[in-house]
C-alpha positions in Angstrom: -7.0 19.8 11.1 -3.6 19.0 10.7 -2.0 18.2 13.8 0.3 15.4 13.9 -0.9 11.5 13.6 0.0 9.0 16.5 3.9 7.8 16.4 3.7 4.1 15.4 6.0 1.8 16.8 9.3 0.9 15.8 10.1 -2.0 13.5 12.2 -3.6 16.1 9.9 -3.6 18.4 7.3 -5.8 15.7 8.5 -8.3 14.2 6.7 -10.6 12.2 5.5 -13.7 14.1 7.0 -16.8 13.6 4.6 -19.1 10.8 3.5 -16.2 8.7 3.2 -17.0 5.9 5.2 -14.2 3.3 6.5 -14.2 0.0 8.9 -12.1 -1.6 8.1 -10.0 -4.2 7.7 -10.6 -7.7 9.6 -7.7 -9.2 12.6 -8.8 -6.7 15.4 -10.5 -8.3 18.7 -12.0 -7.8 21.2 -10.0 -9.9 24.1 -11.9 -7.9 25.0 -14.3 -5.2 24.1 -11.7 -2.7 22.7 -8.9 -4.2 18.5 -8.5 -4.2 17.2 -6.0 -6.4 13.5 -4.1 -5.9 11.6 -3.3 -3.2 9.3 0.9 -2.9 10.7 2.5 -3.4 13.3 0.7 -5.8 16.8 -0.3 -3.7 19.7 -2.5 -4.0 20.6 -4.6 -1.1 22.9 -7.1 -0.1 22.3 -10.3 1.6 24.8 -12.6 2.8 24.8 -16.1 3.9 21.3 -17.4 5.4 20.2 -13.9 4.5 20.4 -14.9 1.0 19.2 -18.3 1.8 15.7 -17.4 3.7 15.1 -14.7 1.0 15.4 -17.1 -2.0 13.0 -19.8 0.4 10.4 -17.2 0.6 10.6 -17.1 -3.4 7.0 -18.5 -4.8 5.8 -17.9 -1.0 7.3 -20.1 2.8 6.5 -19.7 6.1 8.6 -17.6 8.4 10.5 -19.6 10.8 12.1 -19.5 14.4 15.2 -16.7 13.8 13.6 -15.3 10.9 11.0 -12.9 12.3 13.5 -9.6 12.7 14.8 -10.3 8.7 11.2 -10.7 7.2 10.0 -7.3 9.3 13.0 -5.8 7.4 12.3 -6.9 3.9 8.9 -6.0 4.3 9.4 -2.5 5.5 11.2 -2.3 2.3 8.5 -3.7 0.0 10.5 -6.7 -1.0 8.7 -9.1 1.1 4.8 -9.6 1.4 3.0 -10.8 4.3 0.0 -12.9 4.1 -2.5 -13.0 7.3 -5.7 -15.0 7.5 -8.7 -14.2 10.0 -12.5 -13.9 10.2 -14.4 -10.5 10.3 -16.2 -8.5 13.4 -18.5 -6.6 12.1 -18.4 -4.9 15.9 -14.9 -4.1 15.2 -15.5 -1.7 12.3 -17.7 1.4 11.9 -18.3 1.7 8.8 -18.3 5.2 7.7 -20.3 7.2 4.6 -19.9 11.0 4.0 -22.5 11.9 1.7 -23.7 15.0 -0.6 -27.8 15.0 -1.7 -26.6 11.4 -3.6 -29.4 8.9 -2.5 -29.6 6.6 -4.8 -26.0 5.3 -4.5 -26.0 5.6 -0.8 -29.6 3.6 -1.4 -27.8 1.0 -3.0 -24.7 1.0 -0.8 -26.5 0.5 2.6 -28.4 -2.2 1.1 -24.6 -4.0 0.2 -23.4 -3.1 4.3 -26.2 -4.7 5.8 -24.0 -6.5 8.6 -22.3 -3.8 9.9 -22.6 -0.6 12.2 -22.6 2.4 9.8 -22.2 6.1 10.4 -24.1 7.9 7.8 -22.7 11.6 7.7 -24.9 13.9 6.2 -22.9 17.1 5.0 -25.3 19.6 4.4 -27.7 18.1 1.5 -30.4 19.5 0.1 -32.4 17.0 0.5 -31.9 16.3 3.6 -35.0 14.3 4.5 -34.7 12.0 2.1 -31.2 11.2 3.1 -32.3 10.6 6.7 -35.2 8.3 5.7 -33.1 6.3 3.9 -30.8 5.8 6.7 -33.4 4.9 9.1 -34.5 2.5 6.4 -31.4 0.5 7.0 -30.9 1.4 10.5 -27.8 3.7 9.9 -26.6 6.4 12.5 -27.2 9.7 11.2 -24.9 12.6 11.2 -26.3 15.7 9.8 -24.2 18.6 9.5 -25.1 22.3 8.9 -22.7 23.6 7.0 -20.8 21.6 4.1 -17.0 21.5 5.3 -16.2 18.9 2.6 -15.3 14.9 2.6 -12.3 15.4 5.1 -14.4 17.7 7.5 -17.3 14.6 7.4 -14.9 11.8 7.8 -13.5 13.1 10.6 -16.9 13.7 12.8 -17.6 10.4 12.5 -13.9 8.8 12.6 -13.3 11.0 16.1 -16.1 10.1 17.8 -15.7 6.4 16.9 -14.6 4.1 19.7 -13.8 0.8 17.6 -10.9 -0.6 16.4 -10.9 -0.1 13.2 -12.4 2.9 10.7 -14.1 1.9 7.4 -14.7 4.7 4.8 -16.4 3.9 1.9 -17.7 6.8 -0.5 -22.0 6.7 -1.3 -20.9 5.6 -5.1 -18.6 2.9 -4.2 -20.2 -0.8 -4.8 -18.7 -4.0 -3.8 -20.4 -7.6 -4.3 -20.1 -8.9 -1.1 -19.2 -6.4 1.7 -18.5 -9.1 4.6 -15.6 -10.8 2.4 -14.0 -7.2 1.3 -13.9 -6.0 5.1 -12.4 -9.9 6.3 -9.9 -9.6 3.2 -9.0 -6.1 4.5 -9.1 -6.8 8.2 -6.7 -9.8 7.8 -3.6 -7.2 7.0 -4.2 -5.5 10.2 -2.1 -8.9 11.8 0.1 -6.5 11.0 0.7 -4.2 14.3 2.6 -1.6 11.8 0.0 -1.6 9.1 -2.6 1.8 9.9 -4.4 1.4 6.3 -5.0 -1.6 3.8 -7.2 -0.1 0.5 -8.5 -2.4 -1.7 -8.0 -2.0 -5.6 -11.0 0.8 -7.0 -12.2 0.3 -10.4 -14.2 2.0 -12.6 -18.1 -0.5 -12.7 -18.7 -2.2 -16.2 -20.8 -0.4 -18.6 -21.9 0.4 -22.1 -20.9 4.1 -22.7 -17.6 4.8 -24.0 -16.6 6.7 -20.7 -17.4 3.7 -18.5 -15.2 1.5 -20.6 -12.4 3.7 -20.5 -12.8 4.3 -16.6 -13.2 0.2 -15.9 -9.1 0.8 -17.1 -8.2 3.6 -16.3 -10.2 5.3 -13.5 -8.0 7.8 -11.4 -8.5 5.8 -8.4 -7.3 2.6 -9.8 -3.9 2.0 -8.2 -2.9 -0.7 -10.5 -2.7 -4.5 -10.7 -0.6 -5.4 -8.3 -0.7 -5.2 -4.3 2.2 -3.5 -2.4 3.4 -0.9 0.1 2.0 2.5 -0.4 5.1 4.9 -0.4 5.7 8.4 -1.6 8.4 8.1 -4.5 7.5 4.3 -4.7 5.4 2.2 -7.8 1.8 3.0 -5.5 2.5 6.2 -4.1 -0.9 6.9 -2.7 -4.3 5.2 -2.0 -7.7 7.2 -2.6 -10.2 7.4 -0.1 -13.0 6.3 -1.5 -12.6 3.3 0.3 -9.9 2.7 3.6 -10.3 0.6 6.3 -7.6 2.4 8.9 -6.7 1.4 12.5 -8.0 3.8 14.8 -5.2 4.1 17.0 -3.5 5.7 14.0 -6.4 7.8 13.0 -5.9 10.3 15.5 -7.6 13.7 14.6 -7.7 12.5 11.1 -7.5 14.3 7.7 -6.9 17.7 7.3 -9.6 19.5 6.9 -8.7 22.7 5.2 -8.1 20.5 1.9 -11.4 19.6 -0.2 -9.4 17.6 -2.7 -6.0 15.2 -1.6 -6.4 15.3 1.5 -6.4 11.2 1.2 -3.1 11.4 -0.4 -2.0 13.8 2.4 -3.4 11.4 5.0 -1.1 8.5 4.5 2.0 9.9 3.8 1.7 11.8 7.4 0.9 8.5 8.4 4.0 7.2 6.5 6.1 9.2 8.4 4.8 9.0 11.6 6.3 5.4 11.0 3.2 3.7 10.0 2.7 1.2 7.0 -0.1 1.6 5.0 -0.5 -1.3 2.0 -2.4 -1.7 -1.3 -4.5 -5.1 -2.0 -5.1 -5.5 -5.7 -6.7 -8.5 -4.8 -9.8 -7.2 -3.3 -12.1 -4.9 -5.6 -14.6 -2.4 -5.3 -15.9 -0.7 -7.9 -16.4 3.6 -8.3 -19.1 4.8 -10.6 -18.0 7.6 -13.1 -18.9 11.2 -12.8 -22.4 11.7 -15.0 -21.1 13.8 -17.7 -18.4 14.9 -19.6 -18.1 18.5 -17.4 -18.4 16.7 -14.7 -15.4 13.7 -15.7 -13.8 17.1 -16.9 -13.6 19.1 -13.7 -12.9 15.9 -11.2 -9.9 15.0 -13.2 -8.8 18.6 -12.9 -9.3 19.0 -9.2 -6.8 16.3 -8.9 -4.2 17.8 -10.4 -4.9 21.1 -8.8 -4.7 19.4 -5.5 -1.0 18.9 -6.0 -0.3 22.7 -5.8 -1.5 22.7 -1.6 0.1 19.4 -1.6 3.3 20.4 -2.9 3.3 23.4 -0.2 3.2 20.3 2.5 5.0 17.6 0.9 7.7 19.3 -0.9 9.6 17.0 -3.6 7.2 14.4 -3.2 5.1 16.4 -5.6 7.5 16.6 -8.3 6.1 16.0 -11.8 9.3 13.2 -12.4 11.9 12.4 -10.7 15.5 10.8 -12.4 19.2 11.0 -12.1 20.9 14.0 -14.2 22.5 10.9 -16.4 19.3 9.4 -16.8 17.6 12.7 -18.4 20.2 14.3 -20.3 20.7 10.5 -22.3 17.1 10.9 -23.0 17.7 15.0 -24.0 20.3 13.7 -26.6 18.5 10.8 -28.5 15.4 13.7 -28.1 18.0 16.4 -29.9 18.7 14.0 -32.3 22.4 13.0 -30.9 21.6 9.5 -29.7 25.8 8.5 -29.7 25.7 11.4 -26.7 23.3 9.3 -24.9 25.0 5.7 -25.4 28.4 7.4 -24.6 26.4 8.9 -21.3 24.9 5.2 -20.2 27.8 3.2 -21.1 29.7 5.7 -18.5 27.5 5.4 -15.7 27.5 1.8 -16.6 31.2 1.4 -16.4 31.1 3.6 -13.1 28.8 2.0 -11.2 30.8 -1.4 -12.3 33.9 0.1 -10.6 32.2 1.4 -7.6 29.7 -0.6 -6.7 30.0 -4.4 -8.4 34.2 -4.6 -8.6 33.2 -7.8 -5.5 30.0 -9.6 -7.8 31.4 -12.2 -9.5 29.9 -10.5 -13.3 30.6 -6.7 -12.3 29.8 -6.0 -16.1 26.7 -7.8 -16.0 25.2 -6.7 -12.8 25.9 -3.4 -14.1 24.6 -3.5 -17.4 21.5 -5.2 -16.0 21.3 -2.4 -13.0 22.4 0.6 -14.5 22.0 0.5 -18.6 18.8 -1.5 -18.8 17.3 1.2 -16.3 18.4 3.7 -17.9 17.1 2.3 -21.4 13.5 1.4 -19.6 13.6 5.0 -18.2 12.5 6.5 -21.6 8.4 5.7 -21.4 8.0 6.5 -17.6 9.5 9.7 -18.3 7.5 10.4 -21.2 4.4 9.5 -19.3 5.1 11.8 -16.5 5.6 14.7 -18.8 2.9 14.3 -21.2 0.2 13.7 -17.5 1.5 16.9 -16.2 3.2 19.3 -19.3 0.9 17.5 -22.5 -0.4 21.3 -22.4 3.2 22.7 -22.9 4.1 19.6 -25.6 0.9 20.4 -27.4 1.6 24.8 -27.5 5.2 23.5 -28.5 4.1 20.9 -31.5 2.9 24.8 -33.3 6.6 25.6 -33.5 8.0 24.0 -36.9 11.2 22.9 -35.6 10.0 21.4 -32.2 6.7 19.7 -33.7 8.4 16.0 -34.8 9.9 15.7 -30.9 7.4 17.7 -29.6 4.7 15.3 -31.2 7.3 12.1 -30.7 7.1 12.1 -27.3 3.4 13.0 -26.4 2.8 9.9 -28.4 5.3 7.7 -26.2 3.9 9.2 -23.3 0.2 8.6 -24.0 0.9 4.8 -25.3 2.8 3.9 -22.2 -0.8 3.9 -20.6 -2.1 0.7 -22.6 1.9 -1.2 -21.7 -0.5 -3.6 -19.8 -3.9 -3.0 -21.2 -5.0 -4.1 -25.3 -5.4 -0.8 -27.0 -9.1 0.7 -27.8 -9.1 3.0 -30.1 -11.9 5.0 -28.8 -10.1 5.1 -25.4 -7.2 7.3 -27.3 -9.6 11.0 -27.0 -10.4 10.0 -23.6 -6.8 9.5 -22.5 -5.4 12.6 -23.9 -8.5 14.8 -22.6 -7.7 12.8 -19.5 -4.1 14.0 -19.1 -4.9 17.6 -20.6 -7.1 18.3 -17.9 -4.8 17.0 -15.2 -2.2 19.1 -16.7 -4.3 22.3 -16.7 -5.7 21.5 -12.9 -1.6 21.0 -12.0 -0.9 24.6 -13.5 -4.4 26.3 -12.0 -3.1 24.5 -8.6 0.5 25.8 -9.1 -0.6 29.7 -9.3 -2.9 29.3 -6.8 -0.6 27.9 -4.4 1.5 30.4 -5.3 4.1 27.8 -5.5 5.5 26.0 -8.5 7.0 22.6 -6.6 4.8 20.3 -8.1 5.9 21.9 -12.1 10.0 21.6 -10.8 11.2 18.1 -11.9 13.4 16.3 -9.0 16.9 15.2 -9.9 18.5 12.9 -7.7 22.0 13.0 -6.7 25.1 11.5 -8.8 28.2 10.6 -7.8 29.9 10.1 -11.1 31.1 13.6 -12.3 30.2 15.8 -15.8 33.7 15.0 -17.6 33.5 11.0 -16.1 29.5 11.0 -17.9 31.0 12.4 -20.9 33.3 9.9 -21.7 36.0 12.8 -21.0 39.8 11.9 -19.3 39.8 12.8 -15.8 41.1 16.3 -15.0 45.2 15.6 -13.6 46.1 15.7 -10.2 49.8 16.5 -11.1 
């Protein structure tokens, strides 16, 4: 099932109501009197006159006043502004849908936490069907029994399509939350925005004594990080997992693509965005998701996530590219890697000058603005590029390290890309082997998925266009026009 989802209203039809509390994104930076950088994906926006003053007033928090409703909507659509809504939750307007396959112990714990809600348990052809049924009956949950296992997408759709309640709350059976009413209330409040289709909390690994549990607390594959924001393909938050999702029933349509057993959540979110809906990640609302019980299960989970990229790339093309960069940032870092940092510095300098003369000439301080936007961003790209390479091509880098002439460079990239994980966390030496295994499993999966899908899109970098030509990038004189 992969039909189109319903269209959202247009932003023009949905201004932000007067009186709404909003906060300018903390990463938004005023570079000049009327130039702001930030958003998701990252962009430059020129704000003049009153717009600049209003955006400045919203730094640190403010209220949408009369006449600012459409401007607020514009900044929200671009990920530069975050609205804050409050409200109570009415359990009668929410259907909690829990797909389950054999995992009765976790199901029992979750249903105990969801006593205040109407819950539908979808048994996806469990081998212990009687135990699942008894558990659902004990907690007063509605049970749907499927006679054939067709995967979580189908299980969610069966209950979701049948529901008439306003909101669908999909919760996996191995999710846990200390206060389900509070989680639901905070997620439900976000739907005061009529363009919002989905909101997801942060999903972390639970506390535990084992090495694997401690690693999952910081590096769960379902954890989208510490910062809230819009979910946008190519943005800082590219997707949210279906482990815990609240969905507007109006936007759900016929739901997830049932042909996909893994990656169906990514596909669902991206199709919603294509239809004009907003998807939001709220990192301040936290639930936990239990790690796999065995090392083999842990490895296979990562491998399956990587393998899903093959089918996703066939549907969504460049969005699944392992890395995305402009040609001159890549060339600058390749020059450094090749032992020619002077060439890299020349490219960065040329890119800065090009941007200064072409885009920032009217700025109060064009050199400073160009240096901030171009030179610093190119310099800061080294860590993320290495991280992207290790995440997808870690196996290739280790194979390349077997060659004496490539060893130092390959291991340097591998070390930087692996270490980049800890830019926001304290390093625990015990995490290093798991971090390497995590990346290798995912990378093996990506290669496996590309082979299975007979498509190399998920292995092909996306090179963005540049207005700067080859000769200019190398600091050569432009060709004569005589």
